[in-house]
VODO-589709 format. One line per field, with one value per residue (C-alpha): x, y, z; residue in three letters; residue number from 1. Coordinates in Angstrom, 1 decimal. Example, Ala and Ser with C-alpha at 12.3 -4.5 7.8 and 13.67 -1.06 7.14 Angstrom:
2
xx: 12.3, 13.7
yy: -4.5, -1.1
zz: 7.8, 7.1
resn: ALA, SER
resi: 1, 2
***
This chain:
317
xx: 14.0, 13.5, 10.0, 8.7, 9.2, 6.7, 2.8, 0.3, -1.8, -5.0, -6.1, -9.2, -8.6, -11.2, -9.1, -5.6, -6.7, -7.6, -4.1, -2.6, -4.8, -3.8, 0.1, -0.1, -1.7, 1.2, 4.0, 2.6, 3.1, 6.6, 8.1, 8.3, 5.2, 7.5, 8.5, 4.6, 3.5, 6.0, 4.8, 1.1, 2.0, 4.0, 1.5, -1.7, 0.6, 0.7, -2.8, -3.9, -1.6, -3.0, -6.6, -5.5, -3.3, -5.9, -3.5, -1.4, -0.5, 2.5, 5.2, 8.2, 7.3, 4.5, 6.6, 9.1, 6.0, 5.3, 8.7, 8.5, 5.6, 7.3, 10.0, 8.1, 4.6, 5.2, 8.9, 10.3, 13.9, 16.0, 15.9, 12.0, 12.0, 14.4, 11.9, 8.7, 10.2, 11.5, 7.8, 6.5, 9.0, 7.8, 4.3, 4.9, 6.6, 3.7, 1.6, 3.7, 3.7, -0.2, -0.2, -1.6, 1.3, 3.6, 6.7, 7.9, 8.9, 9.7, 12.5, 14.3, 13.0, 15.7, 15.8, 19.3, 18.4, 18.6, 15.5, 17.5, 17.5, 13.6, 12.3, 9.2, 6.2, 5.2, 2.9, 4.0, 2.8, 0.3, -1.2, -1.6, -3.6, -5.4, -6.1, -7.4, -9.5, -11.3, -13.4, -16.5, -16.3, -20.2, -20.5, -19.6, -18.1, -15.8, -15.1, -14.5, -11.9, -10.1, -9.6, -8.8, -6.0, -4.6, -4.3, -2.5, 0.0, 0.0, 0.4, 2.0, 0.1, -0.1, -3.5, -4.2, -3.1, -5.1, -8.3, -8.0, -8.3, -11.3, -12.8, -11.2, -7.6, -8.4, -8.5, -5.5, -6.4, -7.8, -4.7, -1.5, -2.6, -1.8, -3.1, -2.7, -2.0, -3.2, -1.1, -3.0, -1.5, 1.9, 4.4, 3.8, 1.4, 2.7, 1.7, 1.5, 2.1, -0.8, 0.1, -2.3, -3.6, -4.6, -5.7, -8.1, -9.7, -10.2, -11.9, -14.5, -15.3, -16.0, -18.0, -20.2, -20.3, -21.1, -23.1, -23.6, -21.8, -18.9, -19.4, -16.1, -15.8, -17.0, -14.2, -12.5, -13.2, -16.5, -18.0, -20.6, -21.5, -25.1, -24.1, -21.7, -22.9, -21.3, -19.0, -15.2, -13.9, -12.2, -9.1, -10.5, -13.1, -10.2, -8.6, -11.7, -12.0, -8.6, -9.5, -12.5, -10.8, -7.9, -10.4, -12.3, -9.1, -7.8, -4.6, -3.1, -4.5, -0.4, 0.3, -2.9, -1.3, 1.8, 0.3, -1.4, -2.7, 0.8, 2.3, 0.9, 3.1, 6.0, 5.2, 5.5, 9.1, 10.1, 8.9, 10.6, 13.9, 13.4, 13.1, 16.6, 15.4, 18.0, 17.6, 16.8, 14.3, 12.5, 12.5, 11.3, 8.2, 7.4, 8.3, 10.6, 13.2, 15.5, 17.9, 18.0, 14.3, 14.5, 17.5, 15.4, 13.6, 17.0, 18.1, 15.2, 15.3, 16.2, 13.4, 11.2, 12.2, 11.6, 7.9, 7.6, 7.2, 8.8, 5.5, 3.8, 6.1, 3.2, 1.2, 3.5, 3.8
yy: -20.0, -17.3, -16.7, -20.2, -18.8, -16.7, -18.0, -15.4, -13.5, -11.8, -8.5, -6.8, -3.4, -1.8, -3.7, -2.5, 1.1, 0.9, -0.6, 2.2, 4.7, 3.3, 3.0, 6.6, 7.6, 5.9, 7.6, 10.8, 10.4, 9.5, 11.6, 15.0, 16.0, 16.1, 12.2, 11.7, 13.2, 11.3, 8.0, 9.2, 10.0, 7.0, 4.6, 6.2, 5.2, 1.8, 1.3, 2.6, 0.2, -2.6, -1.5, -1.4, -4.6, -6.6, -9.6, -8.3, -11.2, -9.8, -11.7, -10.7, -10.9, -8.7, -5.9, -6.1, -5.3, -2.5, -1.2, -1.8, 0.5, 3.0, 3.0, 2.7, 4.4, 6.9, 7.5, 8.4, 9.0, 6.8, 8.6, 8.9, 5.1, 4.2, 6.5, 4.8, 1.4, 2.2, 3.4, 0.2, -2.1, -0.3, -0.5, -4.3, -4.9, -3.2, -6.1, -8.7, -7.3, -6.8, -10.6, -9.9, -11.2, -14.1, -12.5, -9.2, -9.7, -6.1, -6.1, -8.1, -5.8, -2.6, 0.5, -0.4, -3.5, -3.3, -3.0, -3.7, -7.3, -7.4, -8.8, -7.0, -9.4, -8.8, -10.5, -12.7, -11.9, -14.6, -13.8, -10.1, -11.6, -13.6, -10.9, -8.4, -11.0, -11.5, -8.3, -8.2, -5.3, -5.2, -4.2, -1.0, -3.1, -4.7, -1.5, 0.6, -2.3, -2.9, 1.1, 1.1, -1.7, -0.7, 2.8, 1.5, -0.4, 2.2, 5.0, 3.5, 5.5, 4.7, 3.7, 6.9, 8.9, 7.0, 7.2, 10.9, 11.8, 13.6, 13.7, 17.3, 15.8, 14.1, 17.0, 16.7, 12.9, 13.5, 15.9, 13.9, 11.2, 12.9, 12.9, 15.8, 15.0, 18.1, 19.5, 17.7, 14.6, 15.2, 18.1, 19.9, 19.8, 17.2, 15.4, 11.7, 9.8, 7.2, 4.4, 3.6, 0.7, 2.5, 5.2, 3.2, 1.4, 4.7, 6.0, 3.2, 3.4, 7.0, 7.2, 4.1, 6.2, 9.4, 9.3, 12.8, 15.3, 14.6, 15.9, 17.5, 17.5, 13.7, 11.1, 9.5, 5.9, 5.6, 3.1, 0.7, -1.0, -0.4, 1.7, 4.1, 4.2, 6.8, 8.2, 8.2, 4.3, 3.5, 1.8, -1.0, -1.2, -1.4, -4.2, -5.9, -5.4, -6.7, -9.8, -10.7, -10.2, -12.5, -15.4, -15.1, -15.0, -18.7, -17.6, -19.9, -19.6, -19.8, -16.8, -15.2, -14.9, -13.1, -10.8, -7.5, -4.3, -2.8, -5.9, -3.9, -1.0, -3.6, -5.1, -2.0, -1.0, -4.7, -4.0, -0.7, -2.3, -5.3, -2.6, -1.3, 2.0, 3.3, 4.2, 7.9, 7.2, 4.7, 6.7, 9.7, 7.8, 6.2, 9.1, 7.3, 9.4, 6.6, 5.0, 2.0, 1.3, 1.5, -0.6, -3.5, -3.8, -3.8, -6.6, -8.7, -8.3, -12.1, -13.1, -10.4, -12.0, -15.6, -14.3, -13.4, -9.5, -8.7, -9.4, -6.9, -3.9, -2.6, -2.0, 0.9, 2.6
zz: 12.5, 15.0, 13.9, 15.3, 18.6, 18.2, 17.6, 16.3, 18.6, 17.5, 19.4, 18.4, 17.2, 19.7, 22.4, 21.1, 21.0, 24.7, 25.4, 23.6, 25.6, 29.0, 27.9, 26.8, 30.1, 31.7, 29.8, 30.4, 34.2, 33.8, 30.8, 29.2, 27.1, 24.0, 24.5, 25.4, 22.2, 20.4, 21.5, 21.0, 17.4, 16.9, 18.1, 16.5, 13.4, 14.4, 15.3, 11.7, 10.1, 12.1, 11.0, 7.5, 7.2, 9.0, 9.5, 12.1, 14.9, 16.8, 14.8, 13.8, 10.2, 11.4, 12.8, 10.0, 7.5, 9.7, 9.5, 5.7, 5.8, 7.6, 5.0, 1.7, 2.6, 5.3, 3.6, 7.4, 7.5, 9.8, 13.0, 12.8, 12.0, 14.9, 17.3, 15.9, 16.6, 20.2, 21.1, 19.6, 21.5, 25.0, 24.1, 23.3, 26.5, 28.0, 26.6, 28.0, 31.4, 30.9, 29.9, 26.5, 24.8, 26.0, 24.4, 22.8, 19.4, 18.8, 20.5, 17.7, 14.7, 14.5, 12.2, 10.8, 9.0, 5.4, 3.4, 0.0, 1.1, 1.3, -2.0, -2.9, -3.7, -7.4, -10.0, -13.1, -16.4, -16.2, -12.8, -14.1, -17.1, -14.8, -12.3, -14.7, -16.6, -13.6, -14.2, -16.0, -18.3, -18.6, -14.9, -12.9, -10.3, -13.1, -15.1, -11.6, -10.3, -13.6, -13.5, -10.1, -10.3, -13.9, -12.4, -9.3, -11.8, -14.7, -12.3, -9.3, -6.9, -3.2, -1.9, -0.3, -2.8, -5.2, -3.4, -2.5, -6.2, -7.6, -11.3, -11.5, -11.2, -14.4, -16.3, -18.2, -19.0, -22.5, -23.4, -22.2, -20.0, -16.9, -13.5, -11.2, -7.5, -5.4, -2.7, 0.5, -0.9, -2.0, -0.6, -3.5, -6.6, -9.2, -12.4, -12.5, -16.1, -16.6, -18.9, -22.1, -20.7, -17.5, -19.3, -21.4, -18.4, -16.5, -19.8, -19.9, -16.2, -16.4, -19.5, -17.8, -14.7, -16.2, -19.3, -19.8, -17.5, -14.8, -11.5, -10.9, -7.3, -7.2, -6.0, -8.9, -7.3, -5.8, -3.3, -4.9, -1.3, -0.1, 2.9, 1.4, -2.2, -4.4, -1.5, -1.7, -1.9, 1.3, 1.9, 3.2, 0.3, -2.1, -0.4, 0.0, -3.8, -4.5, -2.4, -4.2, -7.4, -6.6, -5.5, -8.7, -10.8, -10.3, -9.0, -6.6, -2.8, -1.9, -4.1, -3.0, 0.4, -0.9, -3.3, -2.1, -3.8, -3.4, -5.4, -8.5, -7.4, -7.0, -10.2, -12.2, -10.5, -11.6, -15.0, -15.3, -14.1, -16.4, -19.3, -18.6, -16.9, -14.4, -10.6, -11.6, -13.7, -11.2, -8.4, -10.4, -11.9, -8.4, -6.6, -4.4, -2.3, -1.2, -4.0, -2.1, -2.0, -6.0, -6.1, -4.8, -8.2, -10.3, -7.8, -8.7, -12.9, -13.3, -11.3, -13.0, -16.2, -15.2, -14.2, -17.8, -17.1, -20.4, -21.7, -19.6, -20.6, -22.7, -19.5, -18.4, -21.8
resn: UNK, UNK, UNK, UNK, UNK, UNK, UNK, UNK, UNK, UNK, UNK, UNK, UNK, UNK, UNK, UNK, UNK, UNK, UNK, UNK, UNK, UNK, UNK, UNK, UNK, UNK, UNK, UNK, UNK, UNK, UNK, UNK, UNK, UNK, UNK, UNK, UNK, UNK, UNK, UNK, UNK, UNK, UNK, UNK, UNK, UNK, UNK, UNK, UNK, UNK, UNK, UNK, UNK, UNK, UNK, UNK, UNK, UNK, UNK, UNK, UNK, UNK, UNK, UNK, UNK, UNK, UNK, UNK, UNK, UNK, UNK, UNK, UNK, UNK, UNK, UNK, UNK, UNK, UNK, UNK, UNK, UNK, UNK, UNK, UNK, UNK, UNK, UNK, UNK, UNK, UNK, UNK, UNK, UNK, UNK, UNK, UNK, UNK, UNK, UNK, UNK, UNK, UNK, UNK, UNK, UNK, UNK, UNK, UNK, UNK, UNK, UNK, UNK, UNK, UNK, UNK, UNK, UNK, UNK, UNK, UNK, UNK, UNK, UNK, UNK, UNK, UNK, UNK, UNK, UNK, UNK, UNK, UNK, UNK, UNK, UNK, UNK, UNK, UNK, UNK, UNK, UNK, UNK, UNK, UNK, UNK, UNK, UNK, UNK, UNK, UNK, UNK, UNK, UNK, UNK, UNK, UNK, UNK, UNK, UNK, UNK, UNK, UNK, UNK, UNK, UNK, UNK, UNK, UNK, UNK, UNK, UNK, UNK, UNK, UNK, UNK, UNK, UNK, UNK, UNK, UNK, UNK, UNK, UNK, UNK, UNK, UNK, UNK, UNK, UNK, UNK, UNK, UNK, UNK, UNK, UNK, UNK, UNK, UNK, UNK, UNK, UNK, UNK, UNK, UNK, UNK, UNK, UNK, UNK, UNK, UNK, UNK, UNK, UNK, UNK, UNK, UNK, UNK, UNK, UNK, UNK, UNK, UNK, UNK, UNK, UNK, UNK, UNK, UNK, UNK, UNK, UNK, UNK, UNK, UNK, UNK, UNK, UNK, UNK, UNK, UNK, UNK, UNK, UNK, UNK, UNK, UNK, UNK, UNK, UNK, UNK, UNK, UNK, UNK, UNK, UNK, UNK, UNK, UNK, UNK, UNK, UNK, UNK, UNK, UNK, UNK, UNK, UNK, UNK, UNK, UNK, UNK, UNK, UNK, UNK, UNK, UNK, UNK, UNK, UNK, UNK, UNK, UNK, UNK, UNK, UNK, UNK, UNK, UNK, UNK, UNK, UNK, UNK, UNK, UNK, UNK, UNK, UNK, UNK, UNK, UNK, UNK, UNK, UNK, UNK, UNK, UNK, UNK, UNK, UNK, UNK, UNK, UNK, UNK, UNK, UNK, UNK
resi: 1, 2, 3, 4, 5, 6, 7, 8, 9, 10, 11, 12, 13, 14, 15, 16, 17, 18, 19, 20, 21, 22, 23, 24, 25, 26, 27, 28, 29, 30, 31, 32, 33, 34, 35, 36, 37, 38, 39, 40, 41, 42, 43, 44, 45, 46, 47, 48, 49, 50, 51, 52, 53, 54, 55, 56, 57, 58, 59, 60, 61, 62, 63, 64, 65, 66, 67, 68, 69, 70, 71, 72, 73, 74, 75, 76, 77, 78, 79, 80, 81, 82, 83, 84, 85, 86, 87, 88, 89, 90, 91, 92, 93, 94, 95, 96, 97, 98, 99, 100, 101, 102, 103, 104, 105, 106, 107, 108, 109, 110, 111, 112, 113, 114, 115, 116, 117, 118, 119, 120, 121, 122, 123, 124, 125, 126, 127, 128, 129, 130, 131, 132, 133, 134, 135, 136, 137, 138, 139, 140, 141, 142, 143, 144, 145, 146, 147, 148, 149, 150, 151, 152, 153, 154, 155, 156, 157, 158, 159, 160, 161, 162, 163, 164, 165, 166, 167, 168, 169, 170, 171, 172, 173, 174, 175, 176, 177, 178, 179, 180, 181, 182, 183, 184, 185, 186, 187, 188, 189, 190, 191, 192, 193, 194, 195, 196, 197, 198, 199, 200, 201, 202, 203, 204, 205, 206, 207, 208, 209, 210, 211, 212, 213, 214, 215, 216, 217, 218, 219, 220, 221, 222, 223, 224, 225, 226, 227, 228, 229, 230, 231, 232, 233, 234, 235, 236, 237, 238, 239, 240, 241, 242, 243, 244, 245, 246, 247, 248, 249, 250, 251, 252, 253, 254, 255, 256, 257, 258, 259, 260, 261, 262, 263, 264, 265, 266, 267, 268, 269, 270, 271, 272, 273, 274, 275, 276, 277, 278, 279, 280, 281, 282, 283, 284, 285, 286, 287, 288, 289, 290, 291, 292, 293, 294, 295, 296, 297, 298, 299, 300, 301, 302, 303, 304, 305, 306, 307, 308, 309, 310, 311, 312, 313, 314, 315, 316, 317
***
C-alpha cells in the first residue's frame, strides 16, 4: 500500500504554527498580495483542522481526511478545494526542505478524486445502544452528553453549529420540535427538525440545568470543566466528552479508533437511506449542497442494514 511509504510524523501545534508563519513570510516576498493572502487563509484553515483533529500525522490518509473536511464541513467548491490543497502541497514541500518531513505525502492527494468512493464511518445499532447507555441519567454530565450526542444524531448539526446555539434558539422546541439556526451560523436563518429521541434528551437536560427560569442568552451546551464551568462548550470539550463515553461504552478499541462525533451525523444519513429516503430528502435534512455526498449514504444501504440500523429508525422520527 502506498500509505506504508510514509511514517507518521508528529508536529506540536505551536511548532506547526511557527512553520506556517515562516512559510507565509517567504511567500509574501515572492508572490502577489492576493496569492499570499490566499495561502495564508488556506493554511490557517489547515492549522485549525489539525488542532481540532488531534491525530494528524502527515500521512496520506491524514491529508485525505483534511480534504474530506474541506468537502463536507467547509463545503468548498472544487476550485477552492484545489487551491487549498495546492497551498498545502507547497507548504509540505517547505517542511521537507526544512528537514521536518522526510517526504511530501500531500503531493499524492488531489482535488479531483471522487468523494463517493469514501465510505463514511457509522455506528451499528448495537453500538448506538452501548454508546448512549454509557451516560448516567442522574448526573449533569450524563444528561448533557446524552442531549448533546442525541442532538447530533437527531438534528444532524455539525459540531460548530451545535455549540454555537443558545437557549433562545430552542424557543420553538415545545411547539414543533424545531431548532433555529441563527444567521451567524448558516447563510440564512433556517429551522432544523429535531427527532423525538433528541427532544426528550434535550428537555431532561434543560430541566435539570434550569429548574426554575432559563437564561435565554446562555449557551445551549455548557462546559462542566473546572476552568470553564458554565461557559460555552468548545469543540475540544465535545470531542473529549465523546472519547470518554466511548471508553465507558464497551465498544471495541478497534471501532473506537474509527468512530468520531461526526460518525453520528453519518449514521443519521445511513438510517435515512435505509428508510428509503431519496437523495433530495437527505440533502434537505442534512443541509448538504452536493448530491454526490448524499449519494454515499445510499451506496452503503446494504452495510447499514447488516449493521442493524433498521432498529434505530425511531431515533430520527
